[in-house]
N, C-alpha and C positions, 0 to 999 in steps of 0.2 A: 504494500500500500504506500502510495506517495504521501509524504509528510505534509501536514498543514502548512508548515513553514515554506515549503517549496511552492505549494499552491498560492500562498499569500504573495510571495515575491514575484510569481509569474503574472498574476492578474494586476499587480501594481505596475509591472513593466508594460503590460498591454494598455493600462489606463494612461500611463505617461505618454504613450505614443498616440493613442486615439482620442484622449480626453473624454472618455466615456467611463462612468462608474460601473464596476463589475462586482457581482457577488456569486459565490459558489455555495450551494446548499445541498443537503442530503435529500433523498426522496420524501422524507417526512417534513421538510421545511426548516430544519435546523441549520443555522449558519455554520459553514465550515471556514470560509475566508471571504472577506468583503473589503472593498477599497474605501467605503464610506458608510456611515450608519443610516442608510436610506432604504434598506430592503425589508424592514419589519412588516410593512404592508404587503409586500410581494410574497412573504413566506406562507401566508394563509392559502395562496393559490397553488403553491408548489405541489402538495400531495395529489391534488386533482389532476394537475398537468402530468405528473409522473405516471399516473395510472392510465392516461389517455393514449391513444395510438399515435398521436402526432409527435414528430421529432422537434418541432419548434412551434411557438405560439405567442401571440401578442395578447396583453391584458393591461388595459390602461396605458400608463407611461412606460411599462416594462415589456421586455422581450425575453422569452424563456427558451432554453435550448437543452436538450438531453445530452448527457455524456455517458456513453455506454462502456461497460466492461463485459465482454463476451455476450453481447446482445441484451444485457440486463442494465437498466438505468442505475448508474453508480452515483452520479451527481446531477444536479440541475444548475445550469449556468444562467444567471439573470443579468441583463444589462439595462441601464436606465439612460435614456438619451441616445444620441447618435444620429437622429434624424433619418434621412433616406438611406444612410449607410449602416443602420443598426443591424440589418439582417446579415450583411457581409461581415461586419465586425464580430457579431455573435457567433457565426459559423467558424470564423477563423480562430476565435478564442476557444471554442469548443473543440476544434481540431487539435489545437495546441495542448489542451488539458488531456485529451484522449491519448495523444502521443506520450505524455508524461506517465500516464497510467500504464501504458504498454511497456515503456522502458523500465518502470519501477517493478512491474510484475516479472519481466525477464530477469531483472537483477535479483529479485527474491528467489526465483527458480534456481538461478546459479548459486545463490547463497545457501539455499536449502540443500542442494546437491553437495556442495563443498563441505558443509557441516557434517552431513551424514557420512561422507567419504572419510573425513578425518576421524570420526568416532567409530568407524568400522560397522556402520549400521546398514550397509548395503551388500546384497549378494553380488558375486562376481558378474553374473549375467546382467544384473541391474546397473552396475557401474558402467559397463560398455554401452548398454542401451540408452541410458540417460545422458551419457557423455556425447553420444552421437546426436541425440535429439537437441542438445544444447550447443552443439557445434564446438565441443571442447576436444582438443587433440588427445588421444589416448596414449600415444607414444611421443613423449617429449621430456627432456630432463627437467626435474623440478626439485625444489627443496622447501621445507617448511621452517618458518621462523616464528617464534613465539615472543611477543612483546609484553612485558609487565612494567607498569609504571607506579606501583604502590597504591593503586586504587583511589587516586585523588578524585574527589567529586567535582573539582573545578575544571576538569578537562574531559572532553569526549574523545578518547584516544582512537576509537573506531572511526569516528568522523574525520579526524585529522589524517589517519592513514588512508582512508578512502580518497581524500583530496590529494595526498602525496602520490599514491599509485595512479590515480586518474582513471578515466574511462578509455575504452578502446584498446586496452592492453590484455595480455594473456595471463596476467597475475591476478590473484584473488585475495580479498581481504574479508575476514569474518571474525566473529567472536563466539566461542563455544561455551564461555562462562563469563561471570561478572568481572573477573580479575585480569584476563589476558585477551589480547588481540592476536589473531593468527594471520600470517601472510604466506600464501602458497606462491612461491616465486618461480617463474619460468626461466630456465637457464639456457634456452636454445641459443641465445646470442652471447652467452658468457664464454670467454676464452679459456678460463680455468676455474676449477672449483674454489680457488682463492678469492674469486670475485664475490663469493657469498659473504666472506668476512668484510669486504669493502661495502657491500650492500647493507649489512647489519650496522656498520659504523655510520654510514650515511643516514640511515633511519634514526639512529640514536642522536646524531647531531641535529637532525631536523626536529625531533621531538623536544630536545633540550632548547632549541631555538624558539619553541612555542611557550616556554616557561616551565616545562616539566623538569624537575631536578633528579628524580630517581627513575632511571630508565635501565631496565635489564632485558637483554635479548639473548635467546638461546636458539640454536638451529640444529637440525638433524643432518643426516647424510643425503646426498643427491640420489634420486631414484629416476629410472628411465620410463616407467609405465605408471599410468594414473592409478592403477590398483594398488601400487605400493606407497602412495602418498601418506596413507595412515601410518605406515612404518616410520617414515620421516618425522611425522607429527609426534609419535610416541618417543622417538629418540630426542626430539627437541624438548619435550616435556620433562624427560629424565635429566637432560642437560641443565634445564632451568632449576630443577629441584636439587640436583647434586651440586650445582654452582653455589646455591645458598649455603651449603654446608662447608664445602672445601675450597671454594674460590670466591670468598666474600669480597675481595678487592677487585674482581673482574666484572665489568658491566656486560661483556659479551662472552658467551661460553658456547663452544661447539661440542657436539656429541663426540667427535673424533678426538677431542682433547681428553676425554674421560678415560682413565686407565683403571688402576686399582680402586679408585674412588667409586666407579660404577659398580664394581663387585661388592664393595662394602655396603653400598646403599641398598643392595638387594638381600642382605643378610637378615634373618629374623632376630629380633631383639634378645630372646632367650639364649640363642647361640652366641651372640655378642657378649652377654654377661658371663657366660661360662668361659669364653676365651679370656676375658679380662681377669677373671678369678685365677685362671691357670697361670697367667703371666705375672700379675702383681699380687697374687694372694688376696689378703683382705684389705690391701691398700689401694687407695684411689690415686691415679696419676695427678689429680688436682692438689694432692697433699704435698707434692714437690714444691720446694721454695722457688721463688721467682728467678733466683740466680741459676738454679739447676735447669729450669725450663729454658731460659735464655741460652744457656750453654748447649743443651740438647738441640734446640732449633738451629743454632748457628753451626753446630757440628754437621748436621744434616745438609744445611745449605751449601757447605763447603765440601760435600762428597766425602765425609769422614777424614778430611785432611787435618791432622793435628796442628801442624805448623801454621797453616793459613787461618784456622779457627782461633788459635791463641793470639795471632797478630791482630785479627779483627776485633777480638774481645779486649785487647790491650792488657793481656795477662801473660805471665811466663808460661812456657811450654810445660814445665813441671807442675804448675798450678792446674792447668787443664787436665793433665794426666791424673792428678790427685782427685779432681772432681769426677772423672770417668771411673776411676777405681772405686770411689765412694758409691757411685751409682750402681756399679757391678755388684758390690756387696749387698746392696738393699734389694736388687731385683734379680740378680743372677744372670744379667745380660751385659756383655761387654760390647759397647757400641763400636769399638775398633775392629770387631769381627763382623764381616758382612752379613752373615746369617742372623746374628743377634741384632744387628742394626735394623735389618728388614723387619724382624719380629717386633722390635720396639716401635718402629715407625708405624706399622700396621695397627699396633695396639693403641697408639695415640689417636690415629684416625678413627678407629672403632669407637673410642671414648667420645670423640667429637660428634660422631654420627648419633650415638646414643643420647647425648645431651640435647642435640637438636630435636630428635624425635620426642623426647620427654617434654621439651618446651612446647611442641605442637599439642601434645595431650593437655598440658596445663592451660594452653590458650583455648582449647575446645571446652574445657570445663569452666 
């Protein structure tokens, strides 16, 4: 359904050109959009006209025109004034509104198809049948991007993105929930999959330019057939969720960037708790003092290099060795040994994942 705002701006534009006041009403005579408060008298005649076989009719100083949607009267257009040209003006205005309805309906059909495609609500045969009917290419490289902006009530992200993508493109913009906007990007003209990262950055800059401060974008891997678009969407959704846990400092996260973080994200919480008990016993990694945590993180950042870590921490090499020995005594893991370091790193990531999931539960309650 075309929005009231679009109808209002359309008839105001026609009024400015023709200098004729225009009103759009539903078949019951209720005003939908008017250019001036002069149609109250005309509204009483609208239901009778809507039920008549005539497509247009004069009544007093008003001219009435039916606007059809699949041969059913959707609106009644009323004009006041216009003199000898009133019939031509009315028919042209009705034709314009009819075109808007058709375009809006086509857009809705596309939007409905894309939503159901993303959510895996279509059978394979229905995907190809509806894609053909809507003139959507079934074989074309595509990728799904999910945009999250913190749910600000001051911004209509979907509307901004529809304006950004524009009409007449092979890209699609939709929203499958209240929090995220989804872009299905056609990559037929992309030279390389790296162009997706550039597209994501361009979108982020555009939205920040509108005043949005928190913009997070995640995207899946490229797929070659329309039936696989839902897979790219699921990947993008996972990248968005995993990014909140392990990549807090990144505004754009690609599914291809996810490594062991993706595996940890799919672990059941009971298994995580059992793993942490086995590594740390009854101790919580959060019990480590800040100095120890800084040392651990810096040691990992420098790929277990003792000399470089001690240099960046501005401490003597022997001091770092002492801290690592102390940690080994309390946990049984020597971070200078690769296998122990991997175990410890995974344990810290599991703890981070568990804390995030617990925070979500607290938020729900």
